[in-house]
N, C-alpha and C positions, 0 to 999 in steps of 0.2 A: 438323521432325525429323526426322532420316534412322531411315528402316529399312534393314533388311537381315535374309538370311536365310542360315542356318547349314545347311549340310546334313551329317548325321553316316554317314556311309561309313568306318565301320570295324571294322564287322561281321564275324564270319567266314564266315555261311551254311553254317553245317555240314548245314543238314538240305537242300539241296541236292546233295550231296554224291555223286557221285564229277567230276561237274562243278564246282561251286567249291571251289575249294583253298584254301589261304594264301595261295599267290604272285595267284592273283587271286580271291578271293571275287564271290559271287552280284552285289552292288551294279554290279562292274566285266563284266559279261556281259550280252552281248545276248537275253534270253530270251521279250519278247515283241514284239520289234521290230526290227530292224536296227539300232539304237541300244542302248546298254547303260542297264540301269536308273539308272545316276548320271547319263548324259547326256539320258535322258528326263525325271530330275528337275530340271535344269539347264532345260531349252525349256520346262517350264511356269512357267517364273518369270519368263520373258523380258517378259509384258506388263506386270509391275509394278516388276519391279528388274534396272537394267541391272548387265555383269558384275562391276563395282568394287564391289556391294554384296552381292553372292554369295559365303557363304564355304564352303569343303568341308572339316571335321574331320574326319581319320582318323589310320591308324598312320604312321611314319616309314618301313614297308616299304612304303605303298602311294603314296609321294608321285611316283615318278617314271608308275606307273599314272596319276593323279588328271592331269598334266604330261598325257599323251598323248594323254590321251580327252577332256580341257578346253583346248588349246593357245591358246584367248583368254583365257581364265581366265588374271587376274594373280594372279604369284606367291606375293605376298605376302598372298595371298587362300587358300593353303593353310595351314592351322592341325596343324599335327602333335602326336599324343598320344604321347608316348616310351613309352606302353605302351597297354593296355586294361585300364578300372578302372570301367569301367558308366557309365550315361549323367550323371549325375550329376556327376562329374568331368569328364566331356568337356565337359560345359555352362558346367561353372564355369570351365576353362579357356577357355572362347570369351568369356564373359562378360570373364575377365580381361584376355586379347588386344586388346578391345575396347577396352576403358578405356584400356589401353595406346598404342593407336592412336587413339581420338579421346578425348584426355583432357579430363575437362569435360564429356563432350555424352552427355544421358541418353537412348542410339538405340532406339528398337523392335525387337525380334527376335523373328524367327521361325523358329524350330529346329522342321528337319523331316528323316525320315528320307531316306534315298537308296534304297531299294529296292520303293518301293511304286508300284501300279498307281492310277493315274487316267486316266480314259477319257471324259470330261467336262472339261476343263481350262480353259475358258472359265467353269466354273459354281466349279472351284475359283478359280480366279484371284477370282470376287466374293468368294469364301466370304473368303479370306484377308487381300483390303482390307477388310472389313468385322470380320476378326478384328485387323489392324495400328490400326485407327480409334479401336476400341476401348479396345486395351490401350494405346494414345496418352493415350487421354484419362482413362483411370482407371487406380489405382494397383493393379490386377489381375492374377492368371493367367489367361490366355486360354487351352483347349485347344479343339480341335475334335472333334467325336463323329460317329459314321456309322449311322444308321438298322441297326438290326439285322435281314434277313430270314432266317433260321435261328438257332438254336440251338448258336451255335460254340461251342466249350470251348478254343479256341485264343487267342480273344482277352478283352482284360480290358473291362469294362464301367464306365459314367457314369449312376447314378442321377441325370435330373436334380430338382431341387429347385421353388423360383419363377420365376415370368417373371420376367425384371427389365425395366423399363422403358429406352428406349435408345431415341435420337434416331436410330440405324443403321435402315438396311433388315432385318438379320436379327434371327429370334428369337434371344435369349438367356437361358438358365437359369445361376443359382448352383448349383453342383454341392453335393448331400448325399451323396453317399458316390462311391469308385473300390469296384469289388471286381476283383481278380485273376483269372486265367481260372479259372472255375467248374465245377463238373462239370456231366455232360450234364442232371442231372434241374433244375438250379439256372438252369442256361440257357433252357431249357423255362420255369422257373416267370417270370421275366425277359419272358421273349415274350410269353409270357398276358398278363402286370401292364403293359406299357408303361408310358412312362416309362423308358426304360434305351437310351442309345444304346453302341457299343462304341468302347474308345480307342482313334484313331487313331493315337495317340504325337507329335502335331504340337501344338506351344504356340508361345503369341506373348505377349512380356511387355514391359516396359523393363527396361533395364539395371537401375535402380534397385529396382525393383519384386522382380527376381528376387536381385537382391545382399540385400538386407534379408529375403527368405524362408529364403535359405541362412544368414543371422547368426540368425534366432528360431526353424527346421526343424533345422538342419544344420550347429551352432555349427564343427563338427571343417574345414568347407569352408568356411562365413562368415568363420571370422577367418584363413584362408589366403590366402584371395582379394585381400586388399593384396599379400600376400608372391608371390605367385603372379603378376599384373601385373608387379612389379618381373623376377621371372623370365624374363618376355616378352621383354624387352629383355636379357636375358644369359643364353642361351639354355644355357652350360655347367651353369649351377644348375637349369635347368627341370625335367630326370629327378626330383631328388630332392625336389622341392618336391613334384610329382605323385603319385610313388609315394606320399608320407606321409597322399595323402586318401583318404580310407573308399572302399571301393569300393562301391555302393550304385546303385539304380539311381532319378532324378528322381522318378519313383512314389511309389517307397516312400520316400525320404527327406523330401520335399517334396508334393508332389501329394496324396498323402491323407489330411496334417497340417492344411493350410493353409485359411485359411478365408474367403478371398477369392479362389477358383478360381471363374472360369464357363465356358460349356461354350456354343459355336455350334453348334447342326446344319449336317451337311454331307451334298448329294447330288450327289456330282461322278464316281459311278463307281470306289468308292474298292475295292483290294482289297491287302493287304499281301503278297500272293504268299511266305507263308511257305513253303511245301511243294509237292514234287512233284506232288501233289493238286491244289492250289489251281489250277496250271495249265488242269486240266480246267474251271473254271468261268470263264476268259475268254480259252480260245483254240477257234479253230473247232473244232469236231468232226465226224469221218466221221458218217453213217448208225447206224454203231454204238458213237457213243460215245467213238471213238480219238481220240486227240490227239497228234500227231509236233509237235514243238518245234525249234528253232535248233540247229546244230552247235557243237561250240567254235570253229570260225570265223568267226560271223555270219551266215554264210550258210545255206540253205536246204540240209535233209538233202539230201547229192548222191544218194543212192538211196531212193526211196522204200521204206518199212516192206513187206513182205506181212503181210498181217492176215488169213486165214481163219479165220472162225469164231469170230477173239478180239472181245471186248468192254468199254469203259471202262479199255482202258489207253492212258497217259501211255508215250510212245516217246521219247525221245533218242539219234538217231544220230552219228554221228562220219566218216560216209564209209563205212563198212560197210554192207554190207545187213543189214537185223535183219527175220528172218520171224519171228511168234508163231502158232500153229494152236491153236486149243481153247483160249484161255487165256483169264479175266477178271479185271478189277479188279489189274491188274499195273501196276507202275511199272519201266521199264526203261531203263535209262541207259547207253550203251555210250561211252567215252572211249576215248583211245590205249593206257593202261598199267590202265584198271580198269572192269570191269563189276558193275553192281547190277542186279539183280532183287528186289523185294520187291513185298508184298500194300498197295493204296493203303490209307494210310491209317496207316500204320506208319512213314512219315515219322520222328516222333518218337523213333523208337529207334535212327536211327542215329547217334546219339553213340555207343551203346553198338560201332558197331564202328569209329568213329575212338577210344574209348580202347581197345579191343582193340589196332589198329595201334599206338597211342602205344604197350603193355606190350611188344607185340611186336618196339618201334624199327622199323618200318615207315613210315618219317617221310617218305619219299620219293610215300608216298601221299595223303600229308595234305596 
C-alpha cells in the first residue's frame, strides 16, 4: 500500500510578526536552523519516504516559494489551495487530489504541519512508521499525541481511553475526548490527573477512512469530494468548488466527533514553536536566559546585541545593532521596516496589531 505525507504549509504565522509576513510566513523562515521550517519538515521524512511521495499543500501565492526552497520536489506534488479555509477543506483537497492522481488506490496518508520543531528525528520516524502501519491495517483515524510537561494553555489536549492491543511496537490508546486550548486551571488539572496528551496536529489514515469520516461527520465536505476530485483535473473550476466548502478545522469537524480515533504517544522532542516566547524553550540562551535568533537573511545576526542587565529577552535582529539595558521578559524584533517590542507572553495579542494595520490600510507591513 502506497504511503504518502502531505505537509500543510498555508498558514500566515501571524504570531511571528513582523518577521513573518504575508509574502513569507513562518514556515518559509529559518527560525531554528539554517534551514527553513518547511525544509526541516521535508528532511525529517527522508528515512521513510522519497520526494515523490511527499506533498506540500499551500496557497497559490506561495507556489514559487515552495519551488525555490524544495527544488527537487516534483512540481506536481505542490497542491495549491485557491484560498485559505482552515484544515478540513485543506485535507479534503489533498484527499481529492490523491484520488485524482491515483484512481482506485487506497493510499495511507499522513498529514503534518510545516512549522513544528522535532529534535529527535529518529524517534519521530519510528513513531510515524507505527502510525502508518496502524492506519493501513485498520479503518481508524490515527493521531500522534505528546506527553505534556507543563500546564500549556496554547495546545489542545487528548484524553487517552483504553489501551488497545496491537501487534506494533508502540502504545496505542483509544481517544476518549479532545479538549481545545484550556484555561490555566484546567490545564493544571489535566497535568495532575494524567492520561492526557497534547494534540500535535499530526494525523494518519487511509483515504477511504477519512472519506467515510467526512461523509458521516462533515457531509458538506464528504458529498463534495467527488466534485472536488473532478475539479483537480479542471483547474478553472477548482476555486468555485473549493470556496463552497465550510471553513472549519479537522479537529472540530471530524476528530472530536469520530468514534474510531486512536492516539500513539510520541516522544521526539516536539514543540509547535507557535510564538516568539517558544523560541526561548528550544534555542540556546545566555547566562541571563536571553535568546538571540536568526536574522531574516537566514544567517546569524550580523552584530551580536548588547544586553546589559537584561534578562529573559528574545532578540531578533536584522543586521543593525540592538542594545537592551536593564529590561526583562521582552521580545524585541527588528526588521527592515518594522520594530516590535512587547512583553513575553503577549504574542497572542499580535493579531490586534495586525487588525489595526488593516484598518489603517497599512498593508505594506502585513
